[in-house]
Biotite code that builds the C-alpha atoms (Angstrom):
import biotite.structure as struc

atoms = struc.array([
    struc.Atom([-13.081, 28.592, 113.382], chain_id="A", res_id=1, res_name="MET", atom_name="CA", element="C"),
    struc.Atom([-16.225, 29.677, 115.303], chain_id="A", res_id=2, res_name="GLY", atom_name="CA", element="C"),
    struc.Atom([-19.369, 27.678, 115.774], chain_id="A", res_id=3, res_name="GLU", atom_name="CA", element="C"),
    struc.Atom([-21.763, 27.821, 112.835], chain_id="A", res_id=4, res_name="THR", atom_name="CA", element="C"),
    struc.Atom([-25.531, 28.281, 112.905], chain_id="A", res_id=5, res_name="ASN", atom_name="CA", element="C"),
    struc.Atom([-26.005, 24.662, 111.839], chain_id="A", res_id=6, res_name="GLU", atom_name="CA", element="C"),
    struc.Atom([-23.765, 23.314, 114.614], chain_id="A", res_id=7, res_name="SER", atom_name="CA", element="C"),
    struc.Atom([-25.523, 25.510, 117.177], chain_id="A", res_id=8, res_name="ARG", atom_name="CA", element="C"),
    struc.Atom([-28.880, 24.125, 116.032], chain_id="A", res_id=9, res_name="LEU", atom_name="CA", element="C"),
    struc.Atom([-27.641, 20.537, 116.250], chain_id="A", res_id=10, res_name="GLU", atom_name="CA", element="C"),
    struc.Atom([-26.221, 21.174, 119.708], chain_id="A", res_id=11, res_name="ARG", atom_name="CA", element="C"),
    struc.Atom([-29.528, 22.693, 120.851], chain_id="A", res_id=12, res_name="ALA", atom_name="CA", element="C"),
    struc.Atom([-31.426, 19.665, 119.577], chain_id="A", res_id=13, res_name="ARG", atom_name="CA", element="C"),
    struc.Atom([-29.149, 17.326, 121.482], chain_id="A", res_id=14, res_name="SER", atom_name="CA", element="C"),
    struc.Atom([-29.169, 19.335, 124.716], chain_id="A", res_id=15, res_name="GLU", atom_name="CA", element="C"),
    struc.Atom([-32.828, 20.414, 124.871], chain_id="A", res_id=16, res_name="VAL", atom_name="CA", element="C"),
    struc.Atom([-35.735, 18.075, 125.454], chain_id="A", res_id=17, res_name="SER", atom_name="CA", element="C"),
    struc.Atom([-38.227, 17.702, 122.574], chain_id="A", res_id=18, res_name="PRO", atom_name="CA", element="C"),
    struc.Atom([-40.937, 19.362, 124.680], chain_id="A", res_id=19, res_name="ARG", atom_name="CA", element="C"),
    struc.Atom([-38.755, 22.367, 125.473], chain_id="A", res_id=20, res_name="LYS", atom_name="CA", element="C"),
    struc.Atom([-37.626, 22.629, 121.868], chain_id="A", res_id=21, res_name="LEU", atom_name="CA", element="C"),
    struc.Atom([-41.261, 22.679, 120.702], chain_id="A", res_id=22, res_name="ARG", atom_name="CA", element="C"),
    struc.Atom([-41.982, 25.469, 123.186], chain_id="A", res_id=23, res_name="LYS", atom_name="CA", element="C"),
    struc.Atom([-39.003, 27.471, 121.985], chain_id="A", res_id=24, res_name="GLN", atom_name="CA", element="C"),
    struc.Atom([-40.092, 27.112, 118.361], chain_id="A", res_id=25, res_name="MET", atom_name="CA", element="C"),
    struc.Atom([-43.639, 28.171, 119.259], chain_id="A", res_id=26, res_name="ALA", atom_name="CA", element="C"),
    struc.Atom([-42.281, 31.310, 120.931], chain_id="A", res_id=27, res_name="ILE", atom_name="CA", element="C"),
    struc.Atom([-39.997, 31.988, 117.965], chain_id="A", res_id=28, res_name="ALA", atom_name="CA", element="C"),
    struc.Atom([-42.853, 31.507, 115.492], chain_id="A", res_id=29, res_name="SER", atom_name="CA", element="C"),
    struc.Atom([-45.040, 34.015, 117.332], chain_id="A", res_id=30, res_name="ALA", atom_name="CA", element="C"),
    struc.Atom([-42.106, 36.413, 117.650], chain_id="A", res_id=31, res_name="ALA", atom_name="CA", element="C"),
    struc.Atom([-41.498, 36.280, 113.899], chain_id="A", res_id=32, res_name="CYS", atom_name="CA", element="C"),
    struc.Atom([-44.821, 38.006, 113.237], chain_id="A", res_id=33, res_name="ALA", atom_name="CA", element="C"),
    struc.Atom([-44.159, 40.634, 115.913], chain_id="A", res_id=34, res_name="VAL", atom_name="CA", element="C"),
    struc.Atom([-40.659, 41.434, 114.676], chain_id="A", res_id=35, res_name="PHE", atom_name="CA", element="C"),
    struc.Atom([-41.921, 41.532, 111.095], chain_id="A", res_id=36, res_name="GLY", atom_name="CA", element="C"),
    struc.Atom([-44.600, 44.037, 112.050], chain_id="A", res_id=37, res_name="ARG", atom_name="CA", element="C"),
    struc.Atom([-42.756, 46.179, 114.593], chain_id="A", res_id=38, res_name="GLU", atom_name="CA", element="C"),
    struc.Atom([-39.098, 45.724, 113.744], chain_id="A", res_id=39, res_name="GLY", atom_name="CA", element="C"),
    struc.Atom([-36.364, 44.974, 116.252], chain_id="A", res_id=40, res_name="TYR", atom_name="CA", element="C"),
    struc.Atom([-36.177, 48.288, 118.092], chain_id="A", res_id=41, res_name="ALA", atom_name="CA", element="C"),
    struc.Atom([-39.924, 48.751, 118.657], chain_id="A", res_id=42, res_name="ARG", atom_name="CA", element="C"),
    struc.Atom([-40.797, 45.162, 119.581], chain_id="A", res_id=43, res_name="ALA", atom_name="CA", element="C"),
    struc.Atom([-41.004, 44.905, 123.365], chain_id="A", res_id=44, res_name="SER", atom_name="CA", element="C"),
    struc.Atom([-40.421, 41.792, 125.420], chain_id="A", res_id=45, res_name="VAL", atom_name="CA", element="C"),
    struc.Atom([-43.957, 42.162, 126.795], chain_id="A", res_id=46, res_name="ASP", atom_name="CA", element="C"),
    struc.Atom([-45.416, 42.175, 123.270], chain_id="A", res_id=47, res_name="ALA", atom_name="CA", element="C"),
    struc.Atom([-43.303, 39.192, 122.259], chain_id="A", res_id=48, res_name="LEU", atom_name="CA", element="C"),
    struc.Atom([-44.411, 37.212, 125.312], chain_id="A", res_id=49, res_name="ALA", atom_name="CA", element="C"),
    struc.Atom([-48.052, 38.153, 124.772], chain_id="A", res_id=50, res_name="ALA", atom_name="CA", element="C"),
    struc.Atom([-47.943, 37.043, 121.133], chain_id="A", res_id=51, res_name="ALA", atom_name="CA", element="C"),
    struc.Atom([-46.617, 33.643, 122.238], chain_id="A", res_id=52, res_name="ALA", atom_name="CA", element="C"),
    struc.Atom([-49.182, 33.480, 125.073], chain_id="A", res_id=53, res_name="ASP", atom_name="CA", element="C"),
    struc.Atom([-46.460, 33.069, 127.708], chain_id="A", res_id=54, res_name="VAL", atom_name="CA", element="C"),
    struc.Atom([-45.219, 35.176, 130.594], chain_id="A", res_id=55, res_name="SER", atom_name="CA", element="C"),
    struc.Atom([-42.095, 37.283, 130.250], chain_id="A", res_id=56, res_name="THR", atom_name="CA", element="C"),
    struc.Atom([-40.506, 34.987, 132.834], chain_id="A", res_id=57, res_name="ARG", atom_name="CA", element="C"),
    struc.Atom([-41.187, 31.968, 130.613], chain_id="A", res_id=58, res_name="THR", atom_name="CA", element="C"),
    struc.Atom([-39.735, 33.808, 127.622], chain_id="A", res_id=59, res_name="LEU", atom_name="CA", element="C"),
    struc.Atom([-36.522, 34.533, 129.538], chain_id="A", res_id=60, res_name="TYR", atom_name="CA", element="C"),
    struc.Atom([-36.383, 30.941, 130.777], chain_id="A", res_id=61, res_name="ASN", atom_name="CA", element="C"),
    struc.Atom([-36.211, 29.798, 127.141], chain_id="A", res_id=62, res_name="HIS", atom_name="CA", element="C"),
    struc.Atom([-34.222, 32.761, 125.807], chain_id="A", res_id=63, res_name="PHE", atom_name="CA", element="C"),
    struc.Atom([-31.986, 34.092, 128.621], chain_id="A", res_id=64, res_name="PRO", atom_name="CA", element="C"),
    struc.Atom([-30.544, 36.683, 126.252], chain_id="A", res_id=65, res_name="GLY", atom_name="CA", element="C"),
    struc.Atom([-33.995, 38.233, 125.904], chain_id="A", res_id=66, res_name="GLY", atom_name="CA", element="C"),
    struc.Atom([-35.043, 40.062, 122.786], chain_id="A", res_id=67, res_name="LYS", atom_name="CA", element="C"),
    struc.Atom([-31.632, 39.924, 121.085], chain_id="A", res_id=68, res_name="ALA", atom_name="CA", element="C"),
    struc.Atom([-31.352, 36.146, 121.459], chain_id="A", res_id=69, res_name="GLN", atom_name="CA", element="C"),
    struc.Atom([-34.940, 35.618, 120.334], chain_id="A", res_id=70, res_name="LEU", atom_name="CA", element="C"),
    struc.Atom([-34.458, 37.837, 117.289], chain_id="A", res_id=71, res_name="PHE", atom_name="CA", element="C"),
    struc.Atom([-31.278, 35.984, 116.360], chain_id="A", res_id=72, res_name="GLN", atom_name="CA", element="C"),
    struc.Atom([-33.119, 32.664, 116.680], chain_id="A", res_id=73, res_name="THR", atom_name="CA", element="C"),
    struc.Atom([-35.956, 33.864, 114.452], chain_id="A", res_id=74, res_name="VAL", atom_name="CA", element="C"),
    struc.Atom([-33.658, 35.376, 111.837], chain_id="A", res_id=75, res_name="VAL", atom_name="CA", element="C"),
    struc.Atom([-31.445, 32.282, 111.703], chain_id="A", res_id=76, res_name="THR", atom_name="CA", element="C"),
    struc.Atom([-34.411, 29.926, 111.479], chain_id="A", res_id=77, res_name="TRP", atom_name="CA", element="C"),
    struc.Atom([-36.229, 31.805, 108.703], chain_id="A", res_id=78, res_name="THR", atom_name="CA", element="C"),
    struc.Atom([-32.995, 32.530, 106.810], chain_id="A", res_id=79, res_name="SER", atom_name="CA", element="C"),
    struc.Atom([-32.204, 28.819, 106.775], chain_id="A", res_id=80, res_name="SER", atom_name="CA", element="C"),
    struc.Atom([-35.630, 28.050, 105.323], chain_id="A", res_id=81, res_name="GLU", atom_name="CA", element="C"),
    struc.Atom([-35.289, 30.656, 102.583], chain_id="A", res_id=82, res_name="VAL", atom_name="CA", element="C"),
    struc.Atom([-31.711, 29.565, 101.866], chain_id="A", res_id=83, res_name="ARG", atom_name="CA", element="C"),
    struc.Atom([-32.831, 25.974, 101.320], chain_id="A", res_id=84, res_name="ASP", atom_name="CA", element="C"),
    struc.Atom([-35.615, 27.140, 98.999], chain_id="A", res_id=85, res_name="ALA", atom_name="CA", element="C"),
    struc.Atom([-33.197, 29.325, 97.015], chain_id="A", res_id=86, res_name="GLN", atom_name="CA", element="C"),
    struc.Atom([-30.657, 26.528, 96.654], chain_id="A", res_id=87, res_name="LEU", atom_name="CA", element="C"),
    struc.Atom([-33.369, 24.133, 95.484], chain_id="A", res_id=88, res_name="ALA", atom_name="CA", element="C"),
    struc.Atom([-34.494, 26.608, 92.819], chain_id="A", res_id=89, res_name="ARG", atom_name="CA", element="C"),
    struc.Atom([-30.913, 27.216, 91.772], chain_id="A", res_id=90, res_name="LEU", atom_name="CA", element="C"),
    struc.Atom([-30.373, 23.486, 91.246], chain_id="A", res_id=91, res_name="ARG", atom_name="CA", element="C"),
    struc.Atom([-33.670, 23.159, 89.381], chain_id="A", res_id=92, res_name="ALA", atom_name="CA", element="C"),
    struc.Atom([-32.895, 26.009, 86.978], chain_id="A", res_id=93, res_name="ALA", atom_name="CA", element="C"),
    struc.Atom([-29.174, 25.308, 86.511], chain_id="A", res_id=94, res_name="LEU", atom_name="CA", element="C"),
    struc.Atom([-28.484, 21.595, 86.893], chain_id="A", res_id=95, res_name="ASP", atom_name="CA", element="C"),
    struc.Atom([-24.852, 21.304, 88.080], chain_id="A", res_id=96, res_name="PRO", atom_name="CA", element="C"),
    struc.Atom([-24.401, 18.126, 86.043], chain_id="A", res_id=97, res_name="GLU", atom_name="CA", element="C"),
    struc.Atom([-25.971, 19.332, 82.798], chain_id="A", res_id=98, res_name="HIS", atom_name="CA", element="C"),
    struc.Atom([-25.156, 22.881, 81.598], chain_id="A", res_id=99, res_name="PRO", atom_name="CA", element="C"),
    struc.Atom([-27.888, 24.428, 79.460], chain_id="A", res_id=100, res_name="PRO", atom_name="CA", element="C"),
    struc.Atom([-27.692, 24.519, 75.692], chain_id="A", res_id=101, res_name="HIS", atom_name="CA", element="C"),
    struc.Atom([-26.410, 27.965, 74.615], chain_id="A", res_id=102, res_name="PRO", atom_name="CA", element="C"),
    struc.Atom([-29.800, 28.766, 73.125], chain_id="A", res_id=103, res_name="GLY", atom_name="CA", element="C"),
    struc.Atom([-31.495, 27.976, 76.444], chain_id="A", res_id=104, res_name="ASP", atom_name="CA", element="C"),
    struc.Atom([-29.230, 29.953, 78.771], chain_id="A", res_id=105, res_name="LEU", atom_name="CA", element="C"),
    struc.Atom([-31.365, 33.096, 78.865], chain_id="A", res_id=106, res_name="GLU", atom_name="CA", element="C"),
    struc.Atom([-34.517, 31.026, 79.403], chain_id="A", res_id=107, res_name="ARG", atom_name="CA", element="C"),
    struc.Atom([-32.939, 29.169, 82.323], chain_id="A", res_id=108, res_name="ASP", atom_name="CA", element="C"),
    struc.Atom([-31.617, 32.329, 83.953], chain_id="A", res_id=109, res_name="LEU", atom_name="CA", element="C"),
    struc.Atom([-35.072, 33.895, 83.703], chain_id="A", res_id=110, res_name="VAL", atom_name="CA", element="C"),
    struc.Atom([-36.522, 30.765, 85.310], chain_id="A", res_id=111, res_name="LEU", atom_name="CA", element="C"),
    struc.Atom([-34.042, 31.139, 88.168], chain_id="A", res_id=112, res_name="LEU", atom_name="CA", element="C"),
    struc.Atom([-34.837, 34.821, 88.548], chain_id="A", res_id=113, res_name="ALA", atom_name="CA", element="C"),
    struc.Atom([-38.573, 34.101, 88.686], chain_id="A", res_id=114, res_name="ARG", atom_name="CA", element="C"),
    struc.Atom([-37.975, 31.459, 91.328], chain_id="A", res_id=115, res_name="GLY", atom_name="CA", element="C"),
    struc.Atom([-35.952, 33.792, 93.521], chain_id="A", res_id=116, res_name="PHE", atom_name="CA", element="C"),
    struc.Atom([-38.456, 36.623, 93.081], chain_id="A", res_id=117, res_name="SER", atom_name="CA", element="C"),
    struc.Atom([-41.390, 34.403, 94.035], chain_id="A", res_id=118, res_name="GLY", atom_name="CA", element="C"),
    struc.Atom([-39.864, 33.775, 97.450], chain_id="A", res_id=119, res_name="LEU", atom_name="CA", element="C"),
    struc.Atom([-40.661, 37.366, 98.456], chain_id="A", res_id=120, res_name="LEU", atom_name="CA", element="C"),
    struc.Atom([-44.320, 36.473, 98.830], chain_id="A", res_id=121, res_name="THR", atom_name="CA", element="C"),
    struc.Atom([-43.869, 32.811, 99.790], chain_id="A", res_id=122, res_name="GLU", atom_name="CA", element="C"),
    struc.Atom([-41.730, 33.802, 102.783], chain_id="A", res_id=123, res_name="TYR", atom_name="CA", element="C"),
    struc.Atom([-43.318, 37.150, 103.554], chain_id="A", res_id=124, res_name="ALA", atom_name="CA", element="C"),
    struc.Atom([-42.544, 37.048, 107.292], chain_id="A", res_id=125, res_name="ASN", atom_name="CA", element="C"),
    struc.Atom([-38.857, 36.467, 106.646], chain_id="A", res_id=126, res_name="HIS", atom_name="CA", element="C"),
    struc.Atom([-38.552, 39.313, 104.163], chain_id="A", res_id=127, res_name="PHE", atom_name="CA", element="C"),
    struc.Atom([-40.408, 41.585, 106.570], chain_id="A", res_id=128, res_name="ALA", atom_name="CA", element="C"),
    struc.Atom([-37.579, 40.827, 109.005], chain_id="A", res_id=129, res_name="LEU", atom_name="CA", element="C"),
    struc.Atom([-34.968, 41.538, 106.325], chain_id="A", res_id=130, res_name="VAL", atom_name="CA", element="C"),
    struc.Atom([-36.661, 44.856, 105.530], chain_id="A", res_id=131, res_name="ARG", atom_name="CA", element="C"),
    struc.Atom([-36.382, 45.861, 109.191], chain_id="A", res_id=132, res_name="HIS", atom_name="CA", element="C"),
    struc.Atom([-32.788, 44.624, 109.439], chain_id="A", res_id=133, res_name="ILE", atom_name="CA", element="C"),
    struc.Atom([-31.782, 46.971, 106.624], chain_id="A", res_id=134, res_name="HIS", atom_name="CA", element="C"),
    struc.Atom([-33.776, 49.850, 108.102], chain_id="A", res_id=135, res_name="ALA", atom_name="CA", element="C"),
    struc.Atom([-32.481, 49.339, 111.656], chain_id="A", res_id=136, res_name="GLU", atom_name="CA", element="C"),
    struc.Atom([-28.970, 48.035, 111.066], chain_id="A", res_id=137, res_name="ALA", atom_name="CA", element="C"),
    struc.Atom([-27.563, 50.489, 113.600], chain_id="A", res_id=138, res_name="ASP", atom_name="CA", element="C"),
    struc.Atom([-29.882, 49.084, 116.311], chain_id="A", res_id=139, res_name="HIS", atom_name="CA", element="C"),
    struc.Atom([-29.562, 45.376, 115.535], chain_id="A", res_id=140, res_name="VAL", atom_name="CA", element="C"),
    struc.Atom([-26.830, 43.630, 117.573], chain_id="A", res_id=141, res_name="PRO", atom_name="CA", element="C"),
    struc.Atom([-23.763, 42.825, 115.419], chain_id="A", res_id=142, res_name="PRO", atom_name="CA", element="C"),
    struc.Atom([-23.946, 39.129, 116.308], chain_id="A", res_id=143, res_name="GLU", atom_name="CA", element="C"),
    struc.Atom([-27.483, 39.012, 114.906], chain_id="A", res_id=144, res_name="VAL", atom_name="CA", element="C"),
    struc.Atom([-26.349, 40.558, 111.618], chain_id="A", res_id=145, res_name="LEU", atom_name="CA", element="C"),
    struc.Atom([-23.513, 38.046, 111.453], chain_id="A", res_id=146, res_name="GLU", atom_name="CA", element="C"),
    struc.Atom([-25.860, 35.128, 112.149], chain_id="A", res_id=147, res_name="ALA", atom_name="CA", element="C"),
    struc.Atom([-28.232, 36.294, 109.416], chain_id="A", res_id=148, res_name="TRP", atom_name="CA", element="C"),
    struc.Atom([-25.461, 36.558, 106.824], chain_id="A", res_id=149, res_name="HIS", atom_name="CA", element="C"),
    struc.Atom([-24.066, 33.172, 107.831], chain_id="A", res_id=150, res_name="GLU", atom_name="CA", element="C"),
    struc.Atom([-27.452, 31.450, 107.675], chain_id="A", res_id=151, res_name="ALA", atom_name="CA", element="C"),
    struc.Atom([-28.688, 32.806, 104.352], chain_id="A", res_id=152, res_name="GLY", atom_name="CA", element="C"),
    struc.Atom([-27.003, 35.422, 102.144], chain_id="A", res_id=153, res_name="PRO", atom_name="CA", element="C"),
    struc.Atom([-23.464, 34.018, 102.337], chain_id="A", res_id=154, res_name="GLU", atom_name="CA", element="C"),
    struc.Atom([-24.158, 30.366, 101.393], chain_id="A", res_id=155, res_name="PRO", atom_name="CA", element="C"),
    struc.Atom([-26.574, 31.453, 98.661], chain_id="A", res_id=156, res_name="VAL", atom_name="CA", element="C"),
    struc.Atom([-24.015, 33.915, 97.321], chain_id="A", res_id=157, res_name="GLY", atom_name="CA", element="C"),
    struc.Atom([-21.380, 31.186, 97.213], chain_id="A", res_id=158, res_name="ARG", atom_name="CA", element="C"),
    struc.Atom([-23.766, 28.810, 95.430], chain_id="A", res_id=159, res_name="ALA", atom_name="CA", element="C"),
    struc.Atom([-24.668, 31.402, 92.781], chain_id="A", res_id=160, res_name="VAL", atom_name="CA", element="C"),
    struc.Atom([-20.957, 32.162, 92.308], chain_id="A", res_id=161, res_name="THR", atom_name="CA", element="C"),
    struc.Atom([-20.240, 28.461, 91.785], chain_id="A", res_id=162, res_name="GLU", atom_name="CA", element="C"),
    struc.Atom([-23.125, 28.187, 89.312], chain_id="A", res_id=163, res_name="ALA", atom_name="CA", element="C"),
    struc.Atom([-21.804, 31.126, 87.296], chain_id="A", res_id=164, res_name="MET", atom_name="CA", element="C"),
    struc.Atom([-18.307, 29.621, 87.286], chain_id="A", res_id=165, res_name="ALA", atom_name="CA", element="C"),
    struc.Atom([-19.714, 26.360, 85.908], chain_id="A", res_id=166, res_name="ARG", atom_name="CA", element="C"),
    struc.Atom([-21.462, 28.277, 83.142], chain_id="A", res_id=167, res_name="LEU", atom_name="CA", element="C"),
    struc.Atom([-18.163, 29.931, 82.289], chain_id="A", res_id=168, res_name="GLU", atom_name="CA", element="C"),
    struc.Atom([-16.416, 26.549, 82.252], chain_id="A", res_id=169, res_name="ASP", atom_name="CA", element="C"),
    struc.Atom([-19.078, 25.385, 79.804], chain_id="A", res_id=170, res_name="ALA", atom_name="CA", element="C"),
    struc.Atom([-18.247, 28.320, 77.520], chain_id="A", res_id=171, res_name="GLY", atom_name="CA", element="C"),
    struc.Atom([-21.563, 30.084, 78.151], chain_id="A", res_id=172, res_name="LEU", atom_name="CA", element="C"),
    struc.Atom([-20.320, 33.108, 80.112], chain_id="A", res_id=173, res_name="LEU", atom_name="CA", element="C"),
    struc.Atom([-17.229, 35.288, 80.380], chain_id="A", res_id=174, res_name="ASN", atom_name="CA", element="C"),
    struc.Atom([-16.923, 36.399, 83.995], chain_id="A", res_id=175, res_name="LEU", atom_name="CA", element="C"),
    struc.Atom([-13.861, 38.576, 83.370], chain_id="A", res_id=176, res_name="HIS", atom_name="CA", element="C"),
    struc.Atom([-11.887, 36.917, 86.147], chain_id="A", res_id=177, res_name="GLY", atom_name="CA", element="C"),
    struc.Atom([-14.290, 37.631, 89.011], chain_id="A", res_id=178, res_name="ASP", atom_name="CA", element="C"),
    struc.Atom([-17.071, 35.065, 89.419], chain_id="A", res_id=179, res_name="ALA", atom_name="CA", element="C"),
    struc.Atom([-18.201, 36.491, 92.762], chain_id="A", res_id=180, res_name="ALA", atom_name="CA", element="C"),
    struc.Atom([-18.636, 39.971, 91.303], chain_id="A", res_id=181, res_name="LEU", atom_name="CA", element="C"),
    struc.Atom([-20.563, 38.581, 88.338], chain_id="A", res_id=182, res_name="ALA", atom_name="CA", element="C"),
    struc.Atom([-22.818, 36.604, 90.691], chain_id="A", res_id=183, res_name="ALA", atom_name="CA", element="C"),
    struc.Atom([-23.461, 39.765, 92.686], chain_id="A", res_id=184, res_name="GLY", atom_name="CA", element="C"),
    struc.Atom([-24.343, 41.657, 89.514], chain_id="A", res_id=185, res_name="HIS", atom_name="CA", element="C"),
    struc.Atom([-26.743, 38.892, 88.466], chain_id="A", res_id=186, res_name="PHE", atom_name="CA", element="C"),
    struc.Atom([-28.532, 38.950, 91.813], chain_id="A", res_id=187, res_name="THR", atom_name="CA", element="C"),
    struc.Atom([-28.770, 42.737, 91.810], chain_id="A", res_id=188, res_name="ALA", atom_name="CA", element="C"),
    struc.Atom([-30.016, 42.960, 88.232], chain_id="A", res_id=189, res_name="LEU", atom_name="CA", element="C"),
    struc.Atom([-32.803, 40.419, 88.726], chain_id="A", res_id=190, res_name="ILE", atom_name="CA", element="C"),
    struc.Atom([-33.956, 41.549, 92.157], chain_id="A", res_id=191, res_name="SER", atom_name="CA", element="C"),
    struc.Atom([-33.056, 45.105, 93.123], chain_id="A", res_id=192, res_name="HIS", atom_name="CA", element="C"),
    struc.Atom([-35.851, 46.886, 91.244], chain_id="A", res_id=193, res_name="SER", atom_name="CA", element="C"),
    struc.Atom([-38.464, 44.378, 92.360], chain_id="A", res_id=194, res_name="ILE", atom_name="CA", element="C"),
    struc.Atom([-37.361, 44.552, 96.002], chain_id="A", res_id=195, res_name="ILE", atom_name="CA", element="C"),
    struc.Atom([-37.384, 48.349, 95.970], chain_id="A", res_id=196, res_name="GLN", atom_name="CA", element="C"),
    struc.Atom([-40.699, 48.736, 94.173], chain_id="A", res_id=197, res_name="ARG", atom_name="CA", element="C"),
    struc.Atom([-42.516, 46.065, 96.180], chain_id="A", res_id=198, res_name="THR", atom_name="CA", element="C"),
    struc.Atom([-40.872, 46.980, 99.495], chain_id="A", res_id=199, res_name="HIS", atom_name="CA", element="C"),
    struc.Atom([-39.701, 43.390, 99.919], chain_id="A", res_id=200, res_name="TYR", atom_name="CA", element="C"),
    struc.Atom([-42.917, 41.906, 98.598], chain_id="A", res_id=201, res_name="GLY", atom_name="CA", element="C"),
    struc.Atom([-45.363, 44.005, 100.632], chain_id="A", res_id=202, res_name="VAL", atom_name="CA", element="C"),
    struc.Atom([-46.889, 45.612, 97.521], chain_id="A", res_id=203, res_name="LEU", atom_name="CA", element="C"),
    struc.Atom([-46.629, 43.032, 94.706], chain_id="A", res_id=204, res_name="PRO", atom_name="CA", element="C"),
    struc.Atom([-46.235, 44.252, 91.143], chain_id="A", res_id=205, res_name="LEU", atom_name="CA", element="C"),
    struc.Atom([-48.536, 43.232, 88.290], chain_id="A", res_id=206, res_name="PRO", atom_name="CA", element="C"),
    struc.Atom([-47.236, 39.997, 86.773], chain_id="A", res_id=207, res_name="ALA", atom_name="CA", element="C"),
    struc.Atom([-46.395, 41.636, 83.444], chain_id="A", res_id=208, res_name="ALA", atom_name="CA", element="C"),
    struc.Atom([-44.318, 44.353, 85.115], chain_id="A", res_id=209, res_name="GLU", atom_name="CA", element="C"),
    struc.Atom([-42.464, 41.865, 87.295], chain_id="A", res_id=210, res_name="ALA", atom_name="CA", element="C"),
    struc.Atom([-41.710, 39.792, 84.199], chain_id="A", res_id=211, res_name="GLU", atom_name="CA", element="C"),
    struc.Atom([-40.425, 42.882, 82.369], chain_id="A", res_id=212, res_name="ARG", atom_name="CA", element="C"),
    struc.Atom([-38.019, 43.665, 85.197], chain_id="A", res_id=213, res_name="LEU", atom_name="CA", element="C"),
    struc.Atom([-36.812, 40.078, 85.467], chain_id="A", res_id=214, res_name="ILE", atom_name="CA", element="C"),
    struc.Atom([-36.306, 39.635, 81.725], chain_id="A", res_id=215, res_name="SER", atom_name="CA", element="C"),
    struc.Atom([-34.607, 43.015, 81.449], chain_id="A", res_id=216, res_name="GLY", atom_name="CA", element="C"),
    struc.Atom([-32.259, 42.177, 84.313], chain_id="A", res_id=217, res_name="GLY", atom_name="CA", element="C"),
    struc.Atom([-31.246, 38.875, 82.742], chain_id="A", res_id=218, res_name="VAL", atom_name="CA", element="C"),
    struc.Atom([-30.743, 40.532, 79.352], chain_id="A", res_id=219, res_name="SER", atom_name="CA", element="C"),
    struc.Atom([-28.522, 43.197, 80.912], chain_id="A", res_id=220, res_name="ALA", atom_name="CA", element="C"),
    struc.Atom([-26.501, 40.513, 82.683], chain_id="A", res_id=221, res_name="PHE", atom_name="CA", element="C"),
    struc.Atom([-25.957, 38.571, 79.463], chain_id="A", res_id=222, res_name="LEU", atom_name="CA", element="C"),
    struc.Atom([-24.908, 41.738, 77.603], chain_id="A", res_id=223, res_name="ARG", atom_name="CA", element="C"),
    struc.Atom([-22.209, 42.212, 80.232], chain_id="A", res_id=224, res_name="ALA", atom_name="CA", element="C"),
    struc.Atom([-21.183, 38.597, 80.755], chain_id="A", res_id=225, res_name="TYR", atom_name="CA", element="C"),
    struc.Atom([-22.329, 36.578, 77.755], chain_id="A", res_id=226, res_name="GLY", atom_name="CA", element="C"),
    struc.Atom([-19.557, 34.569, 76.156], chain_id="A", res_id=227, res_name="ALA", atom_name="CA", element="C"),
])
């Protein structure tokens, strides 16, 4: 089995001095804004170095792989932050130890959907990166796409799948034999319209319209998968 993002991060922490690690994170933080604004293909190494107030030589000293390595670092870092926030909201809305009362299921799923939707604006720089990843997938190195999926979408997808399976075990849902597919449908129904209409949070919707889309998505999910 290959090395994971988490193990790579732990190895970096053990092998790099605290001072160097702080410098790398400062460069990555500045690069996040540049990549979010320009995308991967248009962001130049000169612009990335200038944003971090370092020379291009210093940037390559910290990131020998240049722009690709820096982009992978930024994507992995921000994806991990968003993943942790999503998992926390999932646990808050659907307590693994205490399934909701049948009459509260829709309410709790709406709460979860609101929590996930709110991350679009709370982590605007990350979702600007995601927007560019989708737009430039043919230009983004494959290892960067893999690192992004491993850091964020895959563990969140597994956690939502597990949550849906627990709801089925509690007699609240009927997943028709495919918990992963049902979890994917839930995520799409509560988020796709909002993501498309806000362009990943760039142009927020009025609160009432966002609520209509969230509630409608949850209702559609329950019509398909309600026990």
